[in-house]
C-alpha atoms as a printed R data frame, in Angstrom:
    type eleno elety resid chain resno       x       y       z
1   ATOM     1    CA   MET     A     1   5.334 -14.284 -25.561
2   ATOM     2    CA   ARG     A     2   1.699 -13.473 -26.328
3   ATOM     3    CA   LEU     A     3  -1.013 -14.520 -23.866
4   ATOM     4    CA   THR     A     4  -4.763 -14.502 -24.222
5   ATOM     5    CA   PHE     A     5  -7.101 -14.470 -21.225
6   ATOM     6    CA   ARG     A     6 -10.536 -15.799 -22.166
7   ATOM     7    CA   ASN     A     7 -13.876 -16.739 -20.676
8   ATOM     8    CA   GLY     A     8 -13.870 -14.318 -17.774
9   ATOM     9    CA   ARG     A     9 -15.493 -11.151 -16.499
10  ATOM    10    CA   VAL     A    10 -12.941  -8.368 -16.760
11  ATOM    11    CA   LEU     A    11 -12.820  -5.279 -14.540
12  ATOM    12    CA   SER     A    12 -11.717  -2.459 -16.824
13  ATOM    13    CA   GLY     A    13 -12.138   0.997 -15.319
14  ATOM    14    CA   GLU     A    14 -15.559   1.121 -13.690
15  ATOM    15    CA   VAL     A    15 -16.996  -1.676 -15.831
16  ATOM    16    CA   LEU     A    16 -17.116  -5.402 -15.135
17  ATOM    17    CA   SER     A    17 -18.026  -7.288 -18.303
18  ATOM    18    CA   PRO     A    18 -17.084 -10.325 -20.409
19  ATOM    19    CA   ALA     A    19 -13.981  -9.680 -22.508
20  ATOM    20    CA   THR     A    20 -10.857 -11.266 -23.913
21  ATOM    21    CA   VAL     A    21  -7.544  -9.723 -22.879
22  ATOM    22    CA   THR     A    22  -4.323 -10.051 -24.853
23  ATOM    23    CA   VAL     A    23  -0.913  -9.585 -23.258
24  ATOM    24    CA   ALA     A    24   2.393  -9.221 -25.111
25  ATOM    25    CA   ASP     A    25   5.824  -8.973 -23.475
26  ATOM    26    CA   GLY     A    26   4.317  -8.373 -20.052
27  ATOM    27    CA   MET     A    27   2.067  -5.513 -21.134
28  ATOM    28    CA   ILE     A    28  -1.669  -5.444 -21.807
29  ATOM    29    CA   GLU     A    29  -2.060  -5.207 -25.549
30  ATOM    30    CA   ALA     A    30  -5.813  -4.937 -26.023
31  ATOM    31    CA   LEU     A    31  -9.280  -5.835 -24.778
32  ATOM    32    CA   HIS     A    32 -11.487  -7.622 -27.286
33  ATOM    33    CA   ALA     A    33 -15.008  -8.948 -27.529
34  ATOM    34    CA   PRO     A    34 -15.386 -12.188 -25.567
35  ATOM    35    CA   ASP     A    35 -15.764 -14.286 -28.729
36  ATOM    36    CA   ALA     A    36 -12.915 -12.654 -30.686
37  ATOM    37    CA   GLN     A    37 -10.621 -15.103 -32.484
38  ATOM    38    CA   ILE     A    38  -7.047 -14.125 -31.609
39  ATOM    39    CA   GLY     A    39  -3.822 -16.029 -32.083
40  ATOM    40    CA   ALA     A    40  -1.607 -16.473 -29.033
41  ATOM    41    CA   ASP     A    41   1.303 -18.532 -27.732
42  ATOM    42    CA   HIS     A    42  -0.743 -19.494 -24.703
43  ATOM    43    CA   THR     A    43  -4.394 -19.155 -23.692
44  ATOM    44    CA   VAL     A    44  -5.589 -18.888 -20.105
45  ATOM    45    CA   ASP     A    45  -9.150 -20.100 -19.536
46  ATOM    46    CA   LEU     A    46 -10.584 -17.982 -16.706
47  ATOM    47    CA   GLN     A    47 -13.549 -20.365 -16.374
48  ATOM    48    CA   GLY     A    48 -16.028 -17.573 -15.766
49  ATOM    49    CA   GLY     A    49 -14.059 -15.980 -12.940
50  ATOM    50    CA   LEU     A    50 -13.289 -12.336 -12.215
51  ATOM    51    CA   LEU     A    51 -10.173 -10.813 -13.757
52  ATOM    52    CA   VAL     A    52  -9.250  -7.683 -11.787
53  ATOM    53    CA   PRO     A    53  -6.197  -5.414 -11.720
54  ATOM    54    CA   GLY     A    54  -3.494  -6.482  -9.302
55  ATOM    55    CA   PHE     A    55  -3.686  -4.747  -5.934
56  ATOM    56    CA   VAL     A    56  -1.157  -2.066  -4.946
57  ATOM    57    CA   ASP     A    57  -0.247  -1.802  -1.255
58  ATOM    58    CA   VAL     A    58   1.944   1.104  -0.118
59  ATOM    59    CA   GLN     A    59   2.431  -0.174   3.458
60  ATOM    60    CA   VAL     A    60   3.666  -3.747   3.935
61  ATOM    61    CA   ASN     A    61   5.863  -4.534   6.937
62  ATOM    62    CA   GLY     A    62   6.073  -8.257   6.298
63  ATOM    63    CA   GLY     A    63   4.424 -11.438   5.150
64  ATOM    64    CA   GLY     A    64   4.990 -15.161   4.891
65  ATOM    65    CA   GLY     A    65   6.703 -15.144   8.281
66  ATOM    66    CA   ALA     A    66   9.269 -12.516   7.197
67  ATOM    67    CA   LEU     A    67   9.611  -8.996   8.627
68  ATOM    68    CA   PHE     A    68  11.385  -6.477   6.406
69  ATOM    69    CA   GLY     A    69  12.603  -4.204   9.194
70  ATOM    70    CA   GLU     A    70  14.211  -7.091  11.083
71  ATOM    71    CA   SER     A    71  15.810  -8.717   8.029
72  ATOM    72    CA   PRO     A    72  16.143  -6.318   5.102
73  ATOM    73    CA   SER     A    73  17.291  -8.549   2.257
74  ATOM    74    CA   VAL     A    74  16.371  -9.639  -1.244
75  ATOM    75    CA   GLU     A    75  15.298 -13.017   0.137
76  ATOM    76    CA   THR     A    76  12.954 -11.364   2.648
77  ATOM    77    CA   LEU     A    77  11.376  -9.365  -0.172
78  ATOM    78    CA   ARG     A    78  10.941 -12.505  -2.286
79  ATOM    79    CA   THR     A    79   9.145 -14.145   0.631
80  ATOM    80    CA   MET     A    80   6.910 -11.115   1.174
81  ATOM    81    CA   ALA     A    81   6.111 -10.777  -2.532
82  ATOM    82    CA   SER     A    82   5.114 -14.423  -2.764
83  ATOM    83    CA   ALA     A    83   3.001 -14.278   0.400
84  ATOM    84    CA   HIS     A    84   1.037 -11.222  -0.684
85  ATOM    85    CA   ALA     A    85   0.597 -12.365  -4.277
86  ATOM    86    CA   ARG     A    86  -1.550 -15.161  -2.846
87  ATOM    87    CA   PHE     A    87  -3.988 -12.401  -1.881
88  ATOM    88    CA   GLY     A    88  -3.788 -10.451  -5.127
89  ATOM    89    CA   THR     A    89  -1.092  -7.895  -4.312
90  ATOM    90    CA   THR     A    90   1.066  -7.384  -7.396
91  ATOM    91    CA   GLY     A    91   2.794  -4.165  -6.354
92  ATOM    92    CA   PHE     A    92   3.908  -3.100  -2.878
93  ATOM    93    CA   LEU     A    93   6.217  -0.893  -0.860
94  ATOM    94    CA   PRO     A    94   8.137  -2.867   1.778
95  ATOM    95    CA   THR     A    95   7.929  -0.758   4.914
96  ATOM    96    CA   ILE     A    96  10.480  -0.143   7.648
97  ATOM    97    CA   ILE     A    97   9.307   1.486  10.860
98  ATOM    98    CA   SER     A    98  11.391   3.796  13.043
99  ATOM    99    CA   GLY     A    99  14.978   2.650  13.420
100 ATOM   100    CA   SER     A   100  18.540   3.877  13.070
101 ATOM   101    CA   LEU     A   101  19.810   5.519   9.918
102 ATOM   102    CA   ASP     A   102  22.001   2.457   9.399
103 ATOM   103    CA   ALA     A   103  18.889   0.275   9.445
104 ATOM   104    CA   ILE     A   104  17.192   2.542   6.920
105 ATOM   105    CA   ALA     A   105  20.273   2.448   4.700
106 ATOM   106    CA   ALA     A   106  20.228  -1.356   4.769
107 ATOM   107    CA   ALA     A   107  16.531  -1.377   3.864
108 ATOM   108    CA   ILE     A   108  17.074   0.984   0.928
109 ATOM   109    CA   ALA     A   109  19.995  -1.139  -0.291
110 ATOM   110    CA   ALA     A   110  17.881  -4.301  -0.069
111 ATOM   111    CA   THR     A   111  15.047  -2.690  -2.014
112 ATOM   112    CA   ASP     A   112  17.384  -1.439  -4.730
113 ATOM   113    CA   ALA     A   113  18.964  -4.899  -4.987
114 ATOM   114    CA   ALA     A   114  15.547  -6.589  -5.163
115 ATOM   115    CA   ILE     A   115  14.395  -4.337  -7.991
116 ATOM   116    CA   GLU     A   116  17.661  -4.937  -9.847
117 ATOM   117    CA   ALA     A   117  17.186  -8.687  -9.344
118 ATOM   118    CA   GLY     A   118  13.655  -8.504 -10.719
119 ATOM   119    CA   VAL     A   119  11.828  -9.534  -7.564
120 ATOM   120    CA   PRO     A   120   8.217  -9.286  -8.749
121 ATOM   121    CA   GLY     A   121   6.018  -6.632  -7.207
122 ATOM   122    CA   VAL     A   122   8.578  -4.471  -5.393
123 ATOM   123    CA   LEU     A   123   7.792  -0.848  -6.311
124 ATOM   124    CA   GLY     A   124  10.149   0.949  -3.935
125 ATOM   125    CA   ILE     A   125  10.256   1.526  -0.191
126 ATOM   126    CA   HIS     A   126   8.138   3.119   2.541
127 ATOM   127    CA   ILE     A   127  10.197   4.653   5.351
128 ATOM   128    CA   GLU     A   128   7.787   5.187   8.262
129 ATOM   129    CA   GLY     A   129   9.731   7.258  10.767
130 ATOM   130    CA   PRO     A   130  11.863   7.906  12.718
131 ATOM   131    CA   PHE     A   131  10.921  11.568  12.218
132 ATOM   132    CA   LEU     A   132   7.769  11.221  14.301
133 ATOM   133    CA   ASN     A   133   6.098  12.683  17.396
134 ATOM   134    CA   HIS     A   134   6.619  10.910  20.728
135 ATOM   135    CA   GLY     A   135   3.017  11.611  21.672
136 ATOM   136    CA   ARG     A   136   1.691   9.643  18.684
137 ATOM   137    CA   LYS     A   137   4.264   6.868  18.562
138 ATOM   138    CA   GLY     A   138   1.873   3.908  18.395
139 ATOM   139    CA   ILE     A   139   3.986   0.734  18.305
140 ATOM   140    CA   HIS     A   140   7.113   2.606  17.175
141 ATOM   141    CA   ASP     A   141  10.167   2.717  19.454
142 ATOM   142    CA   ALA     A   142  10.328   6.382  20.452
143 ATOM   143    CA   SER     A   143  13.971   6.026  21.500
144 ATOM   144    CA   GLN     A   144  14.767   5.868  17.780
145 ATOM   145    CA   PHE     A   145  13.077   9.181  16.951
146 ATOM   146    CA   ARG     A   146  15.437  11.860  15.663
147 ATOM   147    CA   ASP     A   147  15.687  15.098  13.719
148 ATOM   148    CA   LEU     A   148  15.530  15.078   9.944
149 ATOM   149    CA   ASP     A   149  18.966  16.628   9.444
150 ATOM   150    CA   ALA     A   150  21.137  16.914   6.336
151 ATOM   151    CA   HIS     A   151  22.541  13.395   6.766
152 ATOM   152    CA   ALA     A   152  19.052  11.920   7.086
153 ATOM   153    CA   PHE     A   153  17.842  13.942   4.089
154 ATOM   154    CA   LYS     A   154  20.662  12.586   1.939
155 ATOM   155    CA   LEU     A   155  19.731   9.051   2.955
156 ATOM   156    CA   LEU     A   156  16.007   9.519   2.266
157 ATOM   157    CA   THR     A   157  16.788  10.676  -1.258
158 ATOM   158    CA   SER     A   158  19.389   7.988  -1.999
159 ATOM   159    CA   ALA     A   159  17.313   5.128  -3.479
160 ATOM   160    CA   ARG     A   160  18.397   4.309  -7.023
161 ATOM   161    CA   HIS     A   161  15.264   2.453  -8.073
162 ATOM   162    CA   GLY     A   162  11.537   2.648  -7.493
163 ATOM   163    CA   LYS     A   163   9.512   5.040  -5.412
164 ATOM   164    CA   THR     A   164  10.386   6.334  -1.953
165 ATOM   165    CA   LEU     A   165   7.509   7.118   0.410
166 ATOM   166    CA   VAL     A   166   8.406   8.804   3.708
167 ATOM   167    CA   THR     A   167   5.971   9.130   6.599
168 ATOM   168    CA   LEU     A   168   6.897  11.944   8.965
169 ATOM   169    CA   ALA     A   169   5.304  14.208  11.540
170 ATOM   170    CA   PRO     A   170   5.263  17.671   9.916
171 ATOM   171    CA   GLU     A   171   5.707  19.456  13.238
172 ATOM   172    CA   MET     A   172   8.939  17.537  13.894
173 ATOM   173    CA   THR     A   173  10.733  19.031  10.883
174 ATOM   174    CA   ASN     A   174  10.470  22.266   8.906
175 ATOM   175    CA   LEU     A   175   8.582  23.277   5.800
176 ATOM   176    CA   SER     A   176  11.712  23.838   3.725
177 ATOM   177    CA   THR     A   177  12.821  20.247   4.350
178 ATOM   178    CA   ILE     A   178   9.394  18.921   3.378
179 ATOM   179    CA   ARG     A   179   9.513  21.017   0.219
180 ATOM   180    CA   ALA     A   180  13.016  19.796  -0.621
181 ATOM   181    CA   LEU     A   181  12.019  16.149  -0.162
182 ATOM   182    CA   ALA     A   182   9.050  16.566  -2.484
183 ATOM   183    CA   GLU     A   183  11.180  18.370  -5.067
184 ATOM   184    CA   ALA     A   184  13.686  15.484  -4.907
185 ATOM   185    CA   GLY     A   185  10.921  13.056  -5.894
186 ATOM   186    CA   VAL     A   186  10.112  11.637  -2.470
187 ATOM   187    CA   VAL     A   187   6.415  11.062  -1.789
188 ATOM   188    CA   VAL     A   188   5.835  12.693   1.608
189 ATOM   189    CA   SER     A   189   3.025  11.545   3.881
190 ATOM   190    CA   ALA     A   190   2.011  12.814   7.312
191 ATOM   191    CA   GLY     A   191   1.584  10.335  10.128
192 ATOM   192    CA   HIS     A   192   2.307   9.621  13.787
193 ATOM   193    CA   SER     A   193   1.778  13.347  14.202
194 ATOM   194    CA   ASP     A   194   0.361  15.692  16.830
195 ATOM   195    CA   ALA     A   195   0.410  18.674  14.484
196 ATOM   196    CA   THR     A   196  -2.195  21.393  14.710
197 ATOM   197    CA   TYR     A   197  -4.571  22.086  11.851
198 ATOM   198    CA   ALA     A   198  -2.526  25.147  10.836
199 ATOM   199    CA   GLU     A   199   0.734  23.193  10.880
200 ATOM   200    CA   THR     A   200  -0.809  20.451   8.760
201 ATOM   201    CA   VAL     A   201  -2.230  22.879   6.199
202 ATOM   202    CA   ALA     A   202   1.184  24.533   5.902
203 ATOM   203    CA   ALA     A   203   2.782  21.106   5.385
204 ATOM   204    CA   LEU     A   204   0.272  20.298   2.637
205 ATOM   205    CA   GLU     A   205   1.137  23.552   0.909
206 ATOM   206    CA   SER     A   206   4.832  22.630   1.185
207 ATOM   207    CA   GLY     A   207   4.631  19.193  -0.401
208 ATOM   208    CA   VAL     A   208   2.913  16.673   1.873
209 ATOM   209    CA   LYS     A   209   0.897  14.523  -0.502
210 ATOM   210    CA   GLY     A   210  -0.989  12.180   1.789
211 ATOM   211    CA   PHE     A   211  -1.780  10.827   5.241
212 ATOM   212    CA   THR     A   212  -0.621   7.462   6.553
213 ATOM   213    CA   HIS     A   213  -3.330   5.247   8.129
214 ATOM   214    CA   LEU     A   214  -5.855   8.053   8.559
215 ATOM   215    CA   PHE     A   215  -7.234   8.482  12.119
216 ATOM   216    CA   ASN     A   216  -4.577   6.236  13.678
217 ATOM   217    CA   ALA     A   217  -1.693   7.896  15.535
218 ATOM   218    CA   MET     A   218  -2.590  11.489  14.671
219 ATOM   219    CA   SER     A   219  -4.234  14.493  16.351
220 ATOM   220    CA   PRO     A   220  -8.018  14.098  16.072
221 ATOM   221    CA   LEU     A   221 -10.750  16.402  14.850
222 ATOM   222    CA   THR     A   222 -12.193  18.341  17.791
223 ATOM   223    CA   THR     A   223 -14.578  21.269  18.110
224 ATOM   224    CA   ARG     A   224 -11.963  24.027  18.275
225 ATOM   225    CA   GLU     A   225  -8.831  22.350  16.909
226 ATOM   226    CA   PRO     A   226  -9.361  20.309  13.731
227 ATOM   227    CA   GLY     A   227  -5.929  18.700  14.043
228 ATOM   228    CA   VAL     A   228  -4.324  16.449  11.448
229 ATOM   229    CA   VAL     A   229  -7.564  14.539  10.884
230 ATOM   230    CA   GLY     A   230  -9.549  17.709  10.209
231 ATOM   231    CA   ALA     A   231  -6.954  19.007   7.754
232 ATOM   232    CA   ALA     A   232  -6.849  15.640   5.983
233 ATOM   233    CA   LEU     A   233 -10.616  15.406   5.610
234 ATOM   234    CA   GLU     A   234 -10.976  19.002   4.451
235 ATOM   235    CA   ASP     A   235  -8.216  19.007   1.842
236 ATOM   236    CA   ARG     A   236  -9.456  18.028  -1.633
237 ATOM   237    CA   GLU     A   237  -6.141  17.042  -3.244
238 ATOM   238    CA   SER     A   238  -4.317  14.940  -0.652
239 ATOM   239    CA   TRP     A   239  -4.578  11.161  -0.368
240 ATOM   240    CA   CYS     A   240  -5.546   9.209   2.728
241 ATOM   241    CA   SER     A   241  -4.765   5.567   3.398
242 ATOM   242    CA   ILE     A   242  -6.971   3.489   5.684
243 ATOM   243    CA   ILE     A   243  -6.445   0.099   7.312
244 ATOM   244    CA   ALA     A   244  -9.828  -1.473   6.595
245 ATOM   245    CA   ASP     A   245  -9.799  -4.320   9.109
246 ATOM   246    CA   GLY     A   246 -12.708  -2.934  11.137
247 ATOM   247    CA   ARG     A   247 -10.501  -2.536  14.229
248 ATOM   248    CA   HIS     A   248  -8.087   0.247  13.353
249 ATOM   249    CA   VAL     A   249 -10.989   2.414  12.164
250 ATOM   250    CA   ALA     A   250 -14.667   1.854  12.922
251 ATOM   251    CA   PRO     A   251 -16.775   1.276   9.802
252 ATOM   252    CA   ALA     A   252 -18.894   4.388  10.487
253 ATOM   253    CA   VAL     A   253 -15.737   6.509  10.637
254 ATOM   254    CA   MET     A   254 -14.557   4.963   7.372
255 ATOM   255    CA   ARG     A   255 -17.847   6.010   5.792
256 ATOM   256    CA   ILE     A   256 -17.365   9.579   7.029
257 ATOM   257    CA   ALA     A   257 -13.892   9.612   5.467
258 ATOM   258    CA   LEU     A   258 -15.308   8.403   2.160
259 ATOM   259    CA   ARG     A   259 -17.930  11.149   2.153
260 ATOM   260    CA   CYS     A   260 -15.336  13.821   2.931
261 ATOM   261    CA   LYS     A   261 -12.534  12.673   0.633
262 ATOM   262    CA   GLY     A   262 -14.593  11.062  -2.099
263 ATOM   263    CA   PRO     A   263 -13.649   7.774  -3.752
264 ATOM   264    CA   ALA     A   264 -10.805   9.327  -5.754
265 ATOM   265    CA   ARG     A   265  -8.582  10.255  -2.805
266 ATOM   266    CA   LEU     A   266  -8.972   7.275  -0.488
267 ATOM   267    CA   MET     A   267  -6.802   4.154  -0.670
268 ATOM   268    CA   LEU     A   268  -6.573   0.883   1.170
269 ATOM   269    CA   VAL     A   269  -3.430  -0.345   2.900
270 ATOM   270    CA   THR     A   270  -2.852  -3.468   4.942
271 ATOM   271    CA   ASP     A   271   0.043  -2.392   7.219
272 ATOM   272    CA   ALA     A   272   0.624  -6.151   7.074
273 ATOM   273    CA   MET     A   273   2.902  -7.980   9.474
274 ATOM   274    CA   PRO     A   274   4.721 -11.361   9.062
275 ATOM   275    CA   SER     A   275   1.601 -13.267  10.085
276 ATOM   276    CA   VAL     A   276  -0.091 -12.567   6.728
277 ATOM   277    CA   GLY     A   277   0.327 -15.673   4.594
278 ATOM   278    CA   SER     A   278   1.858 -17.593   7.499
279 ATOM   279    CA   ALA     A   279   0.524 -20.178   9.918
280 ATOM   280    CA   GLU     A   280   2.618 -18.584  12.667
281 ATOM   281    CA   LYS     A   281   0.580 -15.886  14.384
282 ATOM   282    CA   SER     A   282   3.181 -14.584  16.802
283 ATOM   283    CA   PHE     A   283   6.382 -12.675  16.032
284 ATOM   284    CA   LEU     A   284   8.925 -10.231  17.459
285 ATOM   285    CA   LEU     A   285   8.843  -6.565  16.484
286 ATOM   286    CA   GLN     A   286  11.767  -4.494  17.789
287 ATOM   287    CA   GLY     A   287  12.027  -6.820  20.776
288 ATOM   288    CA   GLN     A   288   8.304  -6.868  21.561
289 ATOM   289    CA   ARG     A   289   6.234 -10.018  21.290
290 ATOM   290    CA   ILE     A   290   3.289  -9.380  18.980
291 ATOM   291    CA   THR     A   291   0.396 -11.833  18.900
292 ATOM   292    CA   VAL     A   292  -2.546 -12.063  16.529
293 ATOM   293    CA   LYS     A   293  -5.804 -12.223  18.482
294 ATOM   294    CA   ASP     A   294  -9.133 -12.363  16.651
295 ATOM   295    CA   GLY     A   295  -7.387 -11.229  13.480
296 ATOM   296    CA   VAL     A   296  -5.647  -8.244  15.133
297 ATOM   297    CA   CYS     A   297  -1.910  -7.810  15.843
298 ATOM   298    CA   LEU     A   298  -1.429  -6.728  19.448
299 ATOM   299    CA   ALA     A   299   1.508  -6.043  21.756
300 ATOM   300    CA   ALA     A   300   1.354  -7.290  25.342
301 ATOM   301    CA   ASP     A   301  -0.096  -3.943  26.499
302 ATOM   302    CA   GLY     A   302  -2.843  -4.032  23.855
303 ATOM   303    CA   THR     A   303  -1.222  -1.580  21.441
304 ATOM   304    CA   LEU     A   304  -2.114  -2.216  17.815
305 ATOM   305    CA   ALA     A   305   0.974  -3.372  15.916
306 ATOM   306    CA   GLY     A   306   0.257  -3.343  12.212
307 ATOM   307    CA   SER     A   307  -2.293  -5.843  10.978
308 ATOM   308    CA   ASP     A   308  -3.009  -9.417   9.934
309 ATOM   309    CA   LEU     A   309  -4.969  -8.077   6.956
310 ATOM   310    CA   ASP     A   310  -4.402  -9.032   3.323
311 ATOM   311    CA   MET     A   311  -5.446  -6.823   0.419
312 ATOM   312    CA   ALA     A   312  -8.201  -9.080  -0.915
313 ATOM   313    CA   GLY     A   313  -9.688  -8.970   2.577
314 ATOM   314    CA   ALA     A   314  -9.366  -5.184   2.656
315 ATOM   315    CA   VAL     A   315 -11.299  -4.904  -0.608
316 ATOM   316    CA   ARG     A   316 -14.002  -7.246   0.682
317 ATOM   317    CA   ASN     A   317 -14.240  -5.162   3.852
318 ATOM   318    CA   ALA     A   318 -14.539  -1.963   1.825
319 ATOM   319    CA   MET     A   319 -17.482  -3.473  -0.010
320 ATOM   320    CA   THR     A   320 -19.117  -4.475   3.283
321 ATOM   321    CA   TYR     A   321 -18.299  -1.450   5.455
322 ATOM   322    CA   LEU     A   322 -18.620   1.243   2.795
323 ATOM   323    CA   GLY     A   323 -21.392  -0.296   0.697
324 ATOM   324    CA   LEU     A   324 -19.248  -0.095  -2.438
325 ATOM   325    CA   SER     A   325 -19.531  -2.153  -5.585
326 ATOM   326    CA   LEU     A   326 -16.591  -4.354  -6.554
327 ATOM   327    CA   PRO     A   327 -15.356  -1.856  -9.180
328 ATOM   328    CA   ALA     A   328 -15.491   1.023  -6.676
329 ATOM   329    CA   ALA     A   329 -13.844  -0.939  -3.860
330 ATOM   330    CA   ALA     A   330 -11.150  -2.356  -6.132
331 ATOM   331    CA   LYS     A   331 -10.225   1.151  -7.280
332 ATOM   332    CA   LEU     A   332  -9.202   1.969  -3.683
333 ATOM   333    CA   ALA     A   333  -6.649  -0.845  -3.900
334 ATOM   334    CA   THR     A   334  -5.484  -0.451  -7.506
335 ATOM   335    CA   HIS     A   335  -5.759   2.800  -9.443
336 ATOM   336    CA   ASN     A   336  -5.773   5.096  -6.403
337 ATOM   337    CA   PRO     A   337  -2.561   3.911  -4.700
338 ATOM   338    CA   ALA     A   338  -0.843   3.620  -8.083
339 ATOM   339    CA   THR     A   339  -1.762   7.236  -8.857
340 ATOM   340    CA   PHE     A   340  -0.659   8.352  -5.374
341 ATOM   341    CA   LEU     A   341   2.796   6.938  -6.138
342 ATOM   342    CA   GLY     A   342   2.905   8.571  -9.559
343 ATOM   343    CA   LEU     A   343   2.502   5.209 -11.312
344 ATOM   344    CA   GLY     A   344  -1.097   5.596 -12.420
345 ATOM   345    CA   GLU     A   345  -0.184   5.468 -16.106
346 ATOM   346    CA   ARG     A   346   1.683   2.160 -15.718
347 ATOM   347    CA   ILE     A   347  -0.098  -0.035 -13.196
348 ATOM   348    CA   GLY     A   348  -3.449  -0.322 -11.441
349 ATOM   349    CA   ARG     A   349  -5.772  -0.837 -14.409
350 ATOM   350    CA   ILE     A   350  -6.646  -3.415 -17.026
351 ATOM   351    CA   ALA     A   351  -6.189  -1.272 -20.112
352 ATOM   352    CA   PRO     A   352  -3.901  -1.196 -23.151
353 ATOM   353    CA   GLY     A   353  -0.401   0.001 -22.318
354 ATOM   354    CA   TYR     A   354  -0.551  -1.038 -18.664
355 ATOM   355    CA   ARG     A   355   1.627  -3.709 -17.085
356 ATOM   356    CA   ALA     A   356  -0.166  -7.039 -17.055
357 ATOM   357    CA   ASP     A   357  -0.630  -7.286 -13.293
358 ATOM   358    CA   LEU     A   358  -3.737  -9.433 -13.131
359 ATOM   359    CA   VAL     A   359  -5.708 -11.330 -10.507
360 ATOM   360    CA   LEU     A   360  -8.199 -14.116 -11.106
361 ATOM   361    CA   ALA     A   361 -10.734 -14.389  -8.289
362 ATOM   362    CA   ASP     A   362 -14.088 -16.004  -7.613
363 ATOM   363    CA   ASP     A   363 -17.242 -14.098  -6.748
364 ATOM   364    CA   ASP     A   364 -16.213 -13.968  -3.069
365 ATOM   365    CA   LEU     A   365 -12.913 -12.344  -4.107
366 ATOM   366    CA   THR     A   366 -10.909 -15.388  -3.113
367 ATOM   367    CA   VAL     A   367  -7.754 -15.186  -5.208
368 ATOM   368    CA   LEU     A   368  -7.244 -18.178  -7.486
369 ATOM   369    CA   ARG     A   369  -4.335 -17.084  -9.674
370 ATOM   370    CA   CYS     A   370  -2.105 -14.058 -10.024
371 ATOM   371    CA   TRP     A   371   0.202 -12.651 -12.721
372 ATOM   372    CA   ILE     A   372   2.819  -9.895 -12.455
373 ATOM   373    CA   ALA     A   373   3.922  -8.451 -15.793
374 ATOM   374    CA   GLY     A   374   2.225 -11.410 -17.425
375 ATOM   375    CA   CYS     A   375   4.223 -13.982 -15.430
376 ATOM   376    CA   PRO     A   376   2.270 -16.362 -13.189
377 ATOM   377    CA   MET     A   377   3.034 -16.192  -9.477
378 ATOM   378    CA   SER     A   378   3.273 -19.356  -7.445
379 ATOM   379    CA   MET     A   379   0.171 -19.827  -5.293
């Protein structure tokens, strides 16, 4: 099946310009001049809209009324994939927060089964906890926290398909375990951590690759102890994810992070909950009633509990809060997270040889249509 996308403005790399895109067997074949005459089985008229790479979100708890941690199944992942595709997300890591090892095993099995079944957009799994610090638990159930022992290590390295991202508190395990996880192919991120600056630097040297929702649930930068935040901002190679809803992190603080990390090491995440893509704005999370108020997911005591943010909204916010152009903001949600996961040569760009994960949007970045591997997603 050969597709041609015509009459649109195409975001390729840092450039937004008129072009014709050809897709064959789910992969981008070539970019041509806008008036090129090319044969195809089907032509998509973009009607002057924006064609941008599909967004990649490495932290998605739920969507469309479904919560992965509460119901880890192929059907849940289909629901989440469909809900987030409406907002331009074409690749995501379903995320399970701190729970039992049995719950994690069920989540890994569901993710493997979904990838085998061809559920569009599922790239692997994000296991956020339970190897975290009680003092930085956030909404997590601290009664589930545990040591990262040999049994847990075997489980974390057991996924048969896709990428595995693990968020842990470096001070709650040891450097040899972090190193072994990284050597086994797990992407290790620091989060929900009260580590010192020295502990964090040592963890970076041992294989920690990034920081989960920078500034939230981690030891802050202070005058005499830089903490996790200071180590994250100083390090030139690690990646930092940010929830750009304007509530988890103040816009001015986001701008400081951008200046410290540069645009190549920052990425957007939603930390989305079931309310995204759903009319229902209240749900249960590990027995707690979470309610969306003014666009923010809150527990009864006011604790932030993930977000009601979608990725198109995150990109719009990055443009507003950070003063970025569309190409620069989109990179934080496409090429950067794809590269963080080790998938930067396969997804996250509109270029020959990349998977045809494409989003058609208007000038306000409202998503109109979406394709994953060249197949249209139901909107």
